[in-house]
C-alpha positions as CSV (number, residue, x, y, z in Angstrom):
1,X,103.5,-72.8,-73.4
2,X,100.0,-73.4,-72.4
3,X,98.2,-71.0,-70.2
4,X,96.5,-73.5,-67.9
5,X,99.8,-75.3,-67.1
6,X,102.4,-73.5,-65.0
7,X,105.9,-73.9,-66.0
8,X,108.4,-75.7,-63.8
9,X,110.2,-72.4,-62.8
10,X,107.0,-70.8,-61.5
11,X,106.2,-74.0,-59.4
12,X,109.6,-73.9,-57.7
13,X,109.2,-70.2,-57.0
14,X,105.7,-70.7,-55.5
15,X,106.9,-73.6,-53.4
16,X,109.9,-71.5,-52.1
17,X,107.5,-68.6,-51.1
18,X,105.2,-71.0,-49.3
19,X,108.1,-72.6,-47.5
20,X,109.4,-69.1,-46.4
21,X,105.9,-68.1,-45.2
22,X,105.7,-71.4,-43.3
23,X,109.1,-70.8,-41.7
24,X,108.2,-67.2,-40.7
25,X,104.9,-68.5,-39.2
26,X,106.8,-71.1,-37.2
27,X,109.3,-68.6,-35.9
28,X,106.6,-66.2,-34.8
29,X,104.8,-69.0,-33.0
30,X,108.0,-70.1,-31.2
31,X,108.8,-66.5,-30.2
32,X,105.2,-66.0,-28.9
33,X,105.4,-69.3,-26.9
34,X,108.8,-68.4,-25.3
35,X,107.5,-65.0,-24.2
36,X,104.3,-66.6,-22.9
37,X,106.3,-69.2,-21.0
38,X,108.5,-66.5,-19.4
39,X,105.4,-64.5,-18.4
40,X,103.7,-67.6,-16.9
41,X,106.7,-68.6,-14.9
42,X,107.3,-65.0,-13.7
43,X,103.6,-64.4,-12.8
44,X,103.2,-67.6,-10.8
45,X,105.2,-66.5,-7.7
46,X,103.7,-63.0,-7.8
47,X,100.2,-64.5,-7.8
48,X,101.1,-66.9,-5.0
49,X,102.5,-64.1,-2.8
50,X,99.5,-61.9,-3.5
51,X,97.1,-64.7,-2.5
52,X,99.0,-65.3,0.7
53,X,99.0,-61.6,1.5
54,X,95.3,-61.3,0.9
55,X,94.4,-64.3,3.0
56,X,96.6,-62.9,5.9
57,X,98.2,-66.4,6.2
58,X,97.1,-66.7,9.9
59,X,96.8,-70.5,9.9
60,X,99.5,-72.6,11.5
61,X,100.9,-69.7,13.5
62,X,102.2,-67.8,10.5
63,X,101.5,-64.4,9.1
64,X,102.8,-62.2,6.3
65,X,103.7,-58.6,7.1
66,X,103.0,-55.7,4.8
67,X,106.7,-55.8,3.7
68,X,106.5,-59.5,2.8
69,X,108.3,-61.0,5.8
70,X,106.9,-64.2,7.3
71,X,106.5,-64.2,11.1
72,X,106.0,-67.6,12.6
73,X,105.0,-68.8,16.1
74,X,105.4,-72.4,17.2
75,X,104.4,-73.8,20.6
76,X,106.3,-76.9,21.3
77,X,104.5,-78.8,24.0
78,X,103.7,-82.4,25.2
79,X,100.4,-83.7,23.9
80,X,99.4,-84.9,27.4
81,X,100.8,-84.9,31.0
82,X,99.8,-86.8,34.1
83,X,98.5,-84.8,37.0
84,X,101.5,-83.3,38.8
85,X,103.7,-84.3,35.8
86,X,106.5,-81.9,34.7
87,X,107.6,-81.1,31.2
88,X,108.9,-78.3,29.0
89,X,106.9,-75.9,26.8
90,X,108.8,-73.8,24.3
91,X,107.5,-70.8,22.4
92,X,109.5,-70.2,19.2
93,X,109.0,-67.0,17.3
94,X,110.7,-66.9,13.9
95,X,111.3,-64.7,10.9
96,X,111.1,-66.6,7.6
97,X,111.3,-63.6,5.4
98,X,114.2,-61.9,3.7
99,X,114.3,-58.7,5.8
100,X,114.4,-58.2,9.5
101,X,111.1,-57.9,11.5
102,X,111.4,-55.0,14.0
103,X,109.8,-54.2,17.3
104,X,108.0,-57.5,18.1
105,X,106.1,-57.7,21.3
106,X,105.0,-61.1,22.6
107,X,102.3,-61.8,25.2
108,X,102.1,-65.3,26.6
109,X,99.1,-66.5,28.7
110,X,99.9,-69.7,30.7
111,X,96.7,-71.5,31.6
112,X,95.9,-71.9,35.3
113,X,96.3,-75.7,35.1
114,X,100.0,-75.2,34.4
115,X,102.4,-74.0,37.2
116,X,105.5,-72.3,35.8
117,X,108.5,-73.7,37.7
118,X,111.1,-71.9,35.6
119,X,111.2,-69.5,32.7
120,X,114.2,-68.6,30.5
121,X,114.6,-66.6,27.3
122,X,117.3,-65.7,24.9
123,X,119.6,-62.7,25.0
124,X,118.2,-59.6,23.5
125,X,114.7,-60.4,24.8
126,X,113.2,-58.4,27.7
127,X,110.6,-60.0,30.0
128,X,108.1,-58.5,32.4
129,X,105.9,-60.5,34.7
130,X,103.8,-59.7,37.8
131,X,104.2,-62.3,40.5
132,X,100.9,-64.3,40.9
133,X,99.9,-63.5,37.3
134,X,99.8,-66.0,34.5
135,X,100.7,-63.4,31.8
136,X,104.3,-62.9,30.6
137,X,105.2,-59.9,28.3
138,X,108.3,-59.9,26.1
139,X,110.0,-57.4,23.9
140,X,112.2,-58.5,21.0
141,X,114.1,-55.8,19.2
142,X,114.7,-57.2,15.7
143,X,114.3,-60.7,14.3
144,X,116.8,-61.2,11.5
145,X,115.9,-63.4,8.4
146,X,115.9,-67.1,9.3
147,X,116.3,-66.3,13.0
148,X,114.3,-67.9,15.8
149,X,114.0,-66.7,19.4
150,X,112.9,-69.3,22.0
151,X,111.1,-68.7,25.3
152,X,111.4,-71.8,27.5
153,X,109.0,-72.8,30.3
154,X,109.4,-75.7,32.8
155,X,105.8,-76.4,33.9
156,X,104.0,-78.8,36.3
157,X,100.4,-79.9,35.5
158,X,97.7,-79.3,38.1
159,X,94.5,-80.5,36.3
160,X,92.3,-80.9,39.4
161,X,89.0,-82.0,37.8
162,X,89.8,-80.8,34.3
163,X,90.5,-83.1,31.4
164,X,92.8,-80.7,29.7
165,X,94.4,-77.3,30.2
166,X,92.9,-74.1,29.0
167,X,94.5,-72.4,26.0
168,X,98.2,-71.8,26.2
169,X,98.0,-68.5,24.2
170,X,100.8,-66.6,22.5
171,X,100.1,-63.3,20.8
172,X,102.8,-61.5,18.7
173,X,102.2,-57.8,18.2
174,X,103.9,-56.0,15.3
175,X,102.6,-53.0,13.4
176,X,103.1,-54.6,10.0
177,X,101.0,-57.7,10.7
178,X,97.4,-57.9,9.4
179,X,95.4,-56.6,12.4
180,X,98.7,-55.8,14.1
181,X,98.8,-59.3,15.7
182,X,99.3,-63.0,15.2
183,X,97.8,-65.5,17.7
184,X,98.7,-69.2,18.3
185,X,97.2,-71.4,21.0
186,X,97.8,-74.9,22.3
187,X,96.4,-77.2,25.0
188,X,97.7,-80.1,27.0
189,X,95.4,-83.1,27.8
190,X,95.4,-85.1,31.0
191,X,97.2,-88.4,30.6
192,X,95.1,-91.3,32.0
């Protein structure tokens, strides 16, 4: 046998070793990719929640509490009203989290251009209001997950010389909210 020329048996053995190494390398890459994919898909929701919590999520009438619940305020109102026109304004406070939100206090400031004809609220909500005042105060015990509580106002517009109402303001107070409060405002324009 010549030294410079490998024999057939050695060539098959070398090829087998190279194939085994290639297979091991492929298995290690696949294992790394699977673990990396699991990490990526698990980290994405955590990062999203962290960003929302850092930002305070106070746009669109929604805020995240320290415990991860989402407290939401919506003011359902007409875009415009004629002078002396009547319509409904609803304040909806909701919990979009997975745990209940406790001890929620709501302050509603009705602008002077709106006269409240009637006010109703749901059971379990306590209201206090001084006659002649445009402030209404509410106490809600607990808001369960996916629960909404609605405060309903029947109003009449009295614009006078104004082109729109002042801010219809709603402030939710809860100790776990960033800054302890969430504020949402709306206004109604004069219909020509």
